C-alpha positions as CSV (number, residue, x, y, z in Angstrom):
1,M,0.0,0.0,0.0
2,S,1.3,3.4,-1.0
3,T,1.8,6.1,1.6
4,E,1.7,9.0,-0.9
5,P,-0.7,11.7,0.3
6,Q,-3.1,11.3,-2.6
7,M,-3.5,7.6,-1.8
8,Q,-4.1,8.0,1.9
9,R,-7.6,7.8,3.2
10,V,-9.3,11.2,3.8
11,S,-10.9,11.3,7.3
12,N,-14.5,12.2,7.7
13,P,-14.8,15.6,9.4
14,C,-18.0,14.6,11.2
15,V,-18.0,15.3,14.9
16,G,-21.4,13.7,15.6
17,V,-23.4,16.9,15.9
18,C,-25.6,16.8,12.8
19,A,-27.8,19.9,12.5
20,L,-28.1,22.1,9.3
21,D,-28.3,25.8,9.5
22,E,-30.3,28.2,7.2
23,H,-27.6,27.8,4.5
24,D,-27.9,24.0,4.5
25,L,-24.5,23.7,6.3
26,C,-23.9,21.5,9.3
27,I,-23.3,23.7,12.4
28,A,-20.4,21.4,13.5
29,C,-18.5,20.1,10.5
30,R,-19.6,22.9,8.0
31,R,-20.4,20.4,5.2
32,S,-23.6,20.8,3.2
33,G,-26.4,18.3,3.4
34,I,-25.4,16.9,0.0
35,E,-21.7,16.6,1.0
36,I,-22.7,14.7,4.1
37,A,-25.0,12.4,2.2
38,E,-22.4,11.7,-0.5
39,W,-19.2,11.6,1.5
40,G,-19.0,7.8,1.3
41,V,-19.0,7.8,-2.5
42,Y,-16.6,10.7,-3.0
43,S,-13.1,10.0,-4.2
44,N,-10.2,11.2,-2.0
45,D,-9.8,14.2,-4.4
46,E,-13.5,15.1,-4.0
47,K,-13.2,14.8,-0.2
48,R,-10.1,17.1,-0.2
49,Q,-12.1,19.6,-2.2
50,V,-14.8,19.5,0.4
51,L,-12.3,20.0,3.1
52,M,-10.9,23.1,1.3
53,K,-14.5,24.4,1.1
54,I,-14.9,23.9,4.9
55,V,-11.9,26.0,5.5
56,K,-13.4,28.8,3.5
57,R,-16.8,28.4,5.2
58,E,-15.1,28.6,8.6
59,A,-13.6,31.9,7.5
60,G,-17.1,33.2,6.7
61,D,-17.6,32.3,3.1
62,V,-21.0,30.5,3.2
63,K,-21.1,30.3,-0.6
64,A,-18.0,28.1,-0.7
């Protein structure tokens, strides 16, 4: 098994507090409802893209 970053499993950002706000974003992990529902079928690259969006959302960009 390769240990290259793109081959490593991307961890789920869920912290077990699932509640969506008025922007359809989880108040805990900052993923959208769609991102939460589809996390299990996303590729590692797609998961990394979601994690980058989360960083933007945490900085106040709810459109990310």
